VEXDREN-2710 file (C-alpha; in Angstrom, 1 decimal):
% VEXDREN-2710
k/r/px/py/pz
1/MET/-161.5/-79.4/90.7
2/ASP/-160.5/-80.8/87.3
3/ILE/-158.1/-78.1/86.3
4/ASN/-157.2/-79.4/83.5
5/LYS/-160.7/-79.6/81.8
6/ILE/-160.4/-75.7/83.4
7/ARG/-157.3/-74.8/81.3
8/GLU/-159.8/-76.0/78.2
9/ASP/-161.1/-73.2/78.9
10/PHE/-158.8/-70.4/77.9
11/TYR/-157.5/-70.0/74.4
12/GLN/-154.1/-69.2/75.6
13/PHE/-153.1/-72.5/77.2
14/LYS/-154.3/-74.4/73.3
15/ASP/-151.2/-71.9/72.0
16/ASN/-149.1/-71.8/75.1
17/PRO/-149.3/-75.6/76.0
18/ASN/-146.1/-74.6/78.8
19/LEU/-147.2/-71.1/79.2
20/ALA/-146.9/-70.5/83.1
21/TYR/-149.7/-67.4/83.6
22/LEU/-148.4/-66.3/87.2
23/ASP/-149.7/-62.2/86.8
24/ASN/-153.0/-62.7/87.8
25/GLY/-153.1/-59.7/90.3
26/ALA/-152.2/-57.6/87.4
27/SER/-154.7/-59.2/84.7
28/SER/-156.3/-62.9/84.3
29/LEU/-157.0/-65.0/81.5
30/LYS/-160.5/-64.9/79.9
31/PRO/-162.6/-68.1/79.4
32/LYS/-164.1/-68.8/75.8
33/GLN/-168.0/-68.7/77.7
34/VAL/-166.9/-64.3/78.2
35/ILE/-165.6/-64.2/74.9
36/ASP/-168.2/-66.0/73.3
37/LYS/-171.0/-64.2/75.3
38/VAL/-169.4/-60.8/74.1
39/ASP/-168.6/-61.9/70.4
40/ASP/-172.8/-63.0/70.5
41/TYR/-173.3/-59.1/71.4
42/TYR/-171.0/-57.8/68.5
43/LYS/-172.2/-60.6/66.5
44/ARG/-176.2/-60.2/66.8
45/LEU/-176.7/-57.3/67.7
46/GLY/-173.6/-54.8/68.0
47/VAL/-176.4/-51.8/68.6
48/ASN/-176.6/-48.9/71.4
49/VAL/-179.1/-49.5/74.3
50/HIS/-181.9/-47.5/76.4
51/ARG/-182.7/-45.1/73.4
52/GLY/-183.8/-47.4/70.5
53/VAL/-187.0/-48.3/69.4
54/TYR/-186.0/-50.9/67.3
55/ARG/-186.0/-54.6/68.3
56/LEU/-182.4/-55.2/68.2
57/SER/-182.2/-52.2/70.6
58/TYR/-184.7/-53.6/73.1
59/GLU/-183.0/-57.1/73.1
60/ALA/-179.4/-55.3/73.6
61/THR/-181.2/-53.1/76.6
62/ASP/-182.2/-56.1/78.3
63/MET/-179.0/-57.9/77.9
64/TYR/-176.9/-55.0/78.9
65/GLU/-179.6/-54.6/81.9
66/GLU/-179.7/-58.3/83.1
67/ALA/-175.9/-58.1/83.3
68/ARG/-176.4/-55.0/86.5
69/THR/-178.6/-57.3/88.5
70/THR/-176.1/-60.7/88.0
71/ILE/-173.4/-58.5/89.0
72/ALA/-175.7/-57.2/91.8
73/ASN/-176.2/-60.6/93.0
74/PHE/-172.8/-61.5/92.6
75/ILE/-171.8/-59.4/95.4
76/ASN/-175.2/-59.6/97.3
77/ALA/-175.9/-55.4/95.8
78/LYS/-179.0/-54.2/94.9
79/PHE/-179.9/-53.7/91.3
80/GLU/-179.4/-49.8/91.5
81/GLU/-176.7/-50.1/93.5
82/ILE/-174.3/-51.1/90.5
83/VAL/-172.6/-48.6/88.8
84/PHE/-170.6/-49.5/85.6
85/THR/-167.3/-47.8/84.8
86/ARG/-164.1/-48.1/83.1
87/GLY/-162.1/-50.0/85.6
88/ALA/-161.4/-49.9/89.7
89/SER/-158.7/-47.1/89.1
90/GLN/-162.3/-44.7/88.0
91/SER/-164.7/-46.3/90.6
92/LEU/-162.3/-45.2/93.2
93/ASN/-161.6/-41.7/91.7
94/LEU/-165.4/-41.4/91.4
95/VAL/-165.5/-41.7/94.7
96/ALA/-163.3/-39.6/96.0
97/GLN/-163.7/-36.6/93.1
98/SER/-167.8/-36.8/94.0
99/TYR/-168.5/-37.7/97.6
100/GLY/-164.8/-36.5/98.7
101/MET/-165.0/-33.2/97.1
102/ASP/-168.3/-32.4/98.2
103/PHE/-168.2/-33.8/101.9
104/ILE/-164.6/-33.2/103.2
105/ASN/-164.0/-30.0/104.3
106/GLU/-161.2/-28.3/105.6
107/GLY/-160.1/-29.7/109.6
108/ASP/-161.7/-33.8/108.6
109/GLU/-159.6/-36.1/108.6
110/VAL/-159.5/-39.2/105.9
111/ILE/-157.3/-42.8/106.7
112/THR/-155.7/-44.7/104.4
113/THR/-152.8/-46.7/104.7
114/GLU/-149.3/-47.7/103.0
115/LEU/-150.2/-50.8/101.4
116/GLU/-152.6/-49.0/98.9
117/HIS/-152.5/-48.9/95.3
118/HIS/-152.1/-45.7/93.9
119/SER/-155.9/-45.6/92.5
120/SER/-156.8/-46.3/96.1
121/HIS/-154.0/-43.2/97.5
122/MET/-153.6/-40.6/95.2
123/PRO/-157.2/-39.1/94.4
124/TRP/-157.5/-39.1/98.6
125/PHE/-154.3/-37.4/98.7
126/ASN/-155.9/-34.5/96.4
127/VAL/-158.8/-34.5/97.6
128/CYS/-157.1/-33.8/101.2
129/LYS/-154.6/-31.3/99.4
130/LYS/-157.3/-29.4/97.8
131/LYS/-159.8/-29.4/100.6
132/LYS/-157.0/-28.7/103.5
133/ALA/-157.8/-31.8/105.2
134/THR/-155.3/-34.7/106.9
135/LEU/-154.4/-38.0/105.3
136/LYS/-153.6/-39.7/107.9
137/TYR/-151.5/-43.0/107.3
138/ILE/-152.4/-46.5/109.8
139/GLU/-149.2/-48.0/111.2
140/LEU/-148.6/-51.6/109.6
141/ASP/-147.1/-54.1/112.0
142/LYS/-143.9/-55.8/111.2
143/GLU/-145.2/-57.6/108.8
144/GLY/-146.7/-54.5/106.7
145/ARG/-150.1/-55.9/108.0
146/ILE/-153.3/-53.4/108.6
147/THR/-154.4/-54.0/111.7
148/VAL/-157.5/-53.0/114.3
149/GLU/-155.6/-51.8/116.8
150/ALA/-153.4/-49.8/114.9
151/PHE/-156.5/-48.1/112.9
152/LYS/-158.1/-47.6/116.3
153/LYS/-155.1/-45.4/116.9
154/VAL/-155.6/-43.0/114.1
155/LEU/-159.7/-42.8/114.0
156/SER/-160.7/-40.1/115.7
157/ASP/-164.2/-37.8/115.8
158/LYS/-162.4/-35.9/112.7
159/THR/-162.3/-39.0/110.2
160/LYS/-164.7/-38.6/107.7
161/VAL/-163.5/-41.4/105.1
162/VAL/-161.5/-44.4/105.7
163/ALA/-159.9/-45.1/101.7
164/ILE/-158.2/-48.4/102.6
165/THR/-157.6/-52.1/100.7
166/TYR/-159.2/-55.2/101.1
167/VAL/-156.8/-57.4/99.5
168/SER/-153.3/-55.7/99.1
169/ASN/-151.6/-56.7/95.6
170/VAL/-148.0/-56.2/96.8
171/MET/-148.2/-58.2/99.5
172/GLY/-151.6/-60.4/99.6
173/TYR/-152.8/-60.1/102.8
174/ILE/-156.2/-60.0/104.1
175/THR/-157.5/-57.0/105.5
176/PRO/-159.4/-57.1/108.7
177/ILE/-162.3/-55.4/107.0
178/LYS/-165.2/-56.0/108.9
179/GLU/-163.9/-54.7/112.1
180/ILE/-162.5/-51.5/110.8
181/ILE/-166.1/-51.0/109.2
182/LYS/-167.9/-51.1/112.1
183/LEU/-165.4/-48.9/114.1
184/ALA/-165.5/-46.1/111.2
185/HIS/-169.3/-46.3/111.1
186/GLU/-169.7/-45.5/114.9
187/LYS/-167.7/-41.8/114.0
188/GLY/-169.8/-41.6/111.5
189/ALA/-167.4/-42.0/108.9
190/ILE/-168.0/-44.1/105.4
191/VAL/-165.4/-47.2/104.0
192/THR/-164.2/-47.0/100.5
193/LEU/-163.1/-50.0/99.4
194/ASP/-160.5/-51.7/96.7
195/GLY/-161.8/-54.1/96.0
196/ALA/-159.4/-54.9/93.0
197/GLN/-157.8/-57.5/94.6
198/ALA/-160.4/-59.3/97.0
199/VAL/-163.7/-59.8/94.7
200/PRO/-161.6/-62.3/92.0
201/HIS/-161.0/-64.3/94.4
202/MET/-162.8/-64.6/97.5
203/LYS/-167.1/-64.6/98.1
204/ILE/-168.4/-60.7/98.9
205/ASP/-171.1/-59.8/100.2
206/VAL/-171.9/-56.2/100.7
207/LYS/-173.9/-56.2/102.9
208/GLU/-172.7/-58.7/105.6
209/LEU/-169.6/-56.3/105.0
210/ASP/-171.6/-53.4/105.7
211/CYS/-169.1/-51.0/103.4
212/ASP/-170.5/-47.6/101.5
213/PHE/-168.3/-48.3/98.4
214/LEU/-166.6/-51.0/96.6
215/SER/-165.1/-50.9/93.7
216/PHE/-163.2/-53.9/91.1
217/SER/-162.5/-54.1/88.0
218/GLY/-163.6/-57.0/85.1
219/HIS/-160.5/-57.7/83.7
220/LYS/-158.8/-59.4/87.2
221/MET/-161.9/-61.7/87.4
222/CYS/-162.0/-63.8/83.9
223/GLY/-164.2/-60.8/82.4
224/PRO/-163.1/-58.4/79.6
225/THR/-160.7/-54.8/79.9
226/GLY/-162.4/-51.6/80.1
227/ILE/-165.0/-52.9/82.6
228/GLY/-166.1/-52.1/86.0
229/VAL/-168.1/-51.5/88.6
230/LEU/-168.7/-49.2/91.6
231/TYR/-170.8/-50.7/94.5
232/GLY/-172.2/-47.9/96.7
233/LYS/-175.3/-47.2/99.0
234/TYR/-177.6/-45.6/97.9
235/ASP/-178.5/-43.3/99.8
236/LEU/-174.2/-42.2/99.3
237/LEU/-175.0/-42.3/95.7
238/ASP/-178.3/-40.6/95.8
239/LYS/-176.8/-37.6/97.2
240/MET/-173.7/-37.8/95.3
241/ASP/-172.9/-35.2/92.6
242/PRO/-171.7/-37.2/88.8
243/ILE/-167.9/-36.1/87.8
244/GLU/-168.9/-36.6/84.0
245/PHE/-172.2/-35.2/82.0
246/GLY/-173.7/-35.8/78.6
247/GLY/-175.8/-38.4/77.2
248/ASP/-178.0/-40.7/78.6
249/MET/-177.6/-39.6/82.4
250/ALA/-179.3/-35.8/82.2
251/ASP/-183.1/-35.6/83.2
252/THR/-184.2/-32.1/82.4
253/VAL/-181.8/-30.0/80.1
254/ARG/-183.1/-25.9/80.0
255/ARG/-180.6/-23.1/79.2
256/ASP/-181.1/-22.3/83.0
257/SER/-181.3/-25.9/84.9
258/GLN/-179.9/-28.9/84.1
259/THR/-181.3/-32.5/86.4
260/TYR/-180.0/-35.9/86.0
261/LYS/-181.6/-39.7/86.3
262/VAL/-181.2/-41.5/89.9
263/PRO/-178.5/-43.7/90.5
264/PRO/-176.6/-45.0/88.9
265/TYR/-177.2/-43.5/85.6
266/LYS/-176.4/-40.4/86.1
267/PHE/-172.9/-41.7/86.8
268/GLU/-173.2/-43.3/83.1
269/THR/-172.9/-40.8/80.6
270/GLY/-172.9/-41.6/77.2
271/THR/-173.0/-44.8/75.5
272/PRO/-172.6/-47.3/78.3
273/ILE/-169.7/-50.1/78.4
274/ILE/-172.4/-52.8/76.8
275/ALA/-170.3/-55.8/75.6
276/GLY/-168.0/-55.1/79.0
277/ALA/-171.3/-55.2/81.2
278/ILE/-172.0/-58.6/79.2
279/GLY/-169.0/-60.1/79.8
280/LEU/-168.3/-59.0/83.2
281/ALA/-172.0/-60.8/84.1
282/GLU/-171.0/-63.6/82.6
283/ALA/-167.8/-63.9/84.3
284/CYS/-169.2/-64.1/87.1
285/LYS/-171.7/-66.8/86.7
286/TYR/-167.9/-68.6/85.4
287/LEU/-166.8/-68.1/88.7
288/ASP/-169.8/-68.8/90.7
289/ASN/-169.6/-72.0/88.9
290/ILE/-166.4/-72.9/89.8
291/GLY/-167.3/-72.0/93.3
292/PHE/-164.9/-69.7/95.2
293/ASP/-164.4/-72.2/98.4
294/ASN/-161.9/-74.3/95.4
295/ILE/-160.8/-71.5/93.7
296/VAL/-159.3/-70.2/97.7
297/LYS/-158.5/-74.0/98.3
298/GLN/-156.4/-73.9/94.4
299/GLU/-154.6/-70.9/95.2
300/LYS/-153.7/-71.4/98.7
301/TYR/-152.0/-75.1/97.6
302/LEU/-150.1/-73.7/94.9
303/ARG/-149.1/-70.8/97.5
304/ASP/-147.7/-73.2/100.1
305/ILE/-146.2/-75.4/97.5
306/ALA/-144.0/-72.2/96.2
307/ILE/-143.3/-71.0/99.6
308/LYS/-141.6/-74.2/100.4
309/GLU/-139.4/-74.3/97.1
310/LEU/-138.6/-70.5/97.4
311/GLU/-137.4/-71.0/100.7
312/LYS/-134.7/-73.7/99.9
313/ILE/-132.9/-71.1/97.3
314/ASP/-130.2/-69.5/99.1
315/GLY/-130.4/-65.4/98.2
316/VAL/-134.2/-65.5/98.2
317/ILE/-135.8/-62.8/100.1
318/ILE/-139.8/-63.3/100.5
319/TYR/-141.9/-60.3/102.0
320/ASN/-144.8/-61.9/102.7
321/LYS/-144.6/-65.6/104.0
322/THR/-147.9/-65.2/106.2
323/ALA/-150.2/-63.9/103.4
324/GLU/-153.3/-65.6/102.9
325/THR/-153.9/-64.9/99.2
326/GLY/-152.7/-66.1/96.1
327/ILE/-149.8/-63.6/95.8
328/ILE/-146.0/-64.0/96.7
329/SER/-143.6/-60.6/96.7
330/PHE/-140.0/-62.0/96.7
331/ASN/-136.4/-59.9/95.1
332/ILE/-133.1/-62.0/94.7
333/GLU/-130.5/-60.9/96.2
334/GLY/-128.2/-58.9/93.9
335/ILE/-131.1/-59.1/91.2
336/HIS/-132.4/-56.2/90.0
337/PRO/-136.6/-57.2/89.4
338/HIS/-136.7/-56.1/86.2
339/ASP/-133.6/-58.4/85.0
340/ALA/-134.5/-61.1/86.8
341/ALA/-138.3/-61.3/84.9
342/SER/-136.3/-61.4/81.3
343/VAL/-135.1/-64.9/82.3
344/PHE/-138.7/-66.0/83.6
345/ASP/-140.2/-64.6/80.1
346/ASN/-137.4/-66.9/78.5
347/ASN/-138.8/-69.8/80.2
348/ASP/-142.8/-68.8/79.4
349/VAL/-143.7/-67.9/83.1
350/CYS/-145.5/-64.4/83.0
351/ILE/-145.1/-62.7/86.1
352/ARG/-144.7/-58.9/87.4
353/ALA/-141.6/-56.9/88.4
354/GLY/-141.5/-52.9/89.9
355/HIS/-143.7/-51.2/92.3
356/HIS/-147.3/-52.8/91.1
357/CYS/-148.6/-49.2/91.7
358/ALA/-147.9/-49.3/94.7
359/GLN/-144.7/-47.6/95.6
360/LEU/-145.7/-46.7/99.1
361/ILE/-145.7/-50.0/100.1
362/THR/-142.1/-51.1/97.7
363/THR/-140.7/-48.0/99.9
364/TRP/-141.8/-49.2/103.1
365/LEU/-139.8/-52.5/102.2
366/ASN/-136.9/-50.9/101.7
367/THR/-136.9/-51.5/98.0
368/ILE/-137.4/-50.5/94.9
369/GLY/-139.6/-53.1/93.7
370/THR/-140.2/-56.6/93.9
371/ILE/-140.8/-59.7/92.2
372/ARG/-144.8/-60.5/92.1
373/ALA/-146.6/-64.2/91.4
374/SER/-150.0/-64.6/91.4
375/PHE/-151.6/-67.7/91.4
376/TYR/-155.2/-68.6/89.9
377/PHE/-157.7/-71.2/89.9
378/TYR/-156.3/-72.3/86.1
379/ASN/-152.8/-72.9/87.8
380/ARG/-151.4/-76.1/88.1
381/GLU/-148.0/-77.5/89.9
382/GLU/-146.3/-77.9/86.5
383/ASP/-146.7/-74.1/86.6
384/ILE/-145.1/-74.0/90.0
385/ASP/-142.3/-76.5/88.9
386/ARG/-141.4/-74.1/85.6
387/PHE/-141.5/-71.1/88.2
388/ILE/-139.1/-72.2/90.8
389/LYS/-137.0/-73.6/87.3
390/ALA/-136.8/-69.8/86.5
391/VAL/-135.6/-68.7/89.5
392/LYS/-132.9/-70.6/90.1
393/GLU/-131.1/-69.8/86.5
394/ALA/-132.5/-66.1/87.3
395/LYS/-129.9/-66.6/89.9
396/GLU/-127.4/-68.8/88.5
397/PHE/-127.5/-66.3/85.4
398/PHE/-126.8/-62.8/86.7
399/GLY/-124.6/-64.2/90.1
400/SER/-122.2/-65.5/87.6
401/PHE/-121.4/-61.6/86.3
END
């Protein structure tokens, strides 16, 4: 894989040749292929879909629905199992607000973890509070990992839902999800999976995983902002009620009754996210062309180098040395993460500092937040050099006070 050649696809590197973009856990950069595809829709068509009876609308509809097919194939799902949303957060909330509010009852149990992003944890906290159900947490091991053994301890005949992350956005750990899904299904529970940090970085096959729901965002995987996906098994989507009502999702509307279209359309009210879906489909093609084996290999290569260099610096606390993905969470002793972030910015190094919308795990780590560097396939060794240089400068600068 020619990294320098790949970087030519990204306008940011042309405009900022010294940029070390290491905030991919928050959002990835977008290649020109995706930007051009979105521009093509707006320039040539720019019209609505489904309802128009003219040529431009027909073509836009074809592009939009072809995007659904492409994205379904990307994760080995069926066309009708792909619901377009505004992002992973909306996808996760849709499952909780629809399935959760209809099928969770008093005395039921929902299992989650302290590794969850707020978008995975908070919707089910709300459901359990309103439905008088019990929210149970899988106890993390000493590294902060989810284990099958710990999951078994909280799984019971009362378990109805497991709301869990595939890859932690703070720790970068991969959850042993296949075993957890199998055990959950043996109890008759469904599993809603937060795949926001997984889908951009590893090949996902929802049929092999056998997950019931999978949520992910376009902007973390080289796609546009404002577009996300909810994958759901069709039989589950079919029995769920929509949580938004209006145009394009209705089948029949009368004064005393109303019916809805079949999935996925009953969950997509109003003018859909047309350009976003088209752009995300192009991003899927782009990632497939790069190859997930190459993506995994490059991220691991860079992470190993960065960890090795960080370990040489006194006062650096690394919270996830053994993570399998390209995420490093750390702190510099005596320095607030936000203060350190300003030094990184001065060195054209983009990182994230704070609790990363995952306060449960930062509390578990006994810290107010962390500095997070997250890698993607377009990062290179020079980025690590600038990153390590910034760590040393931050330590030296704030250590002088």
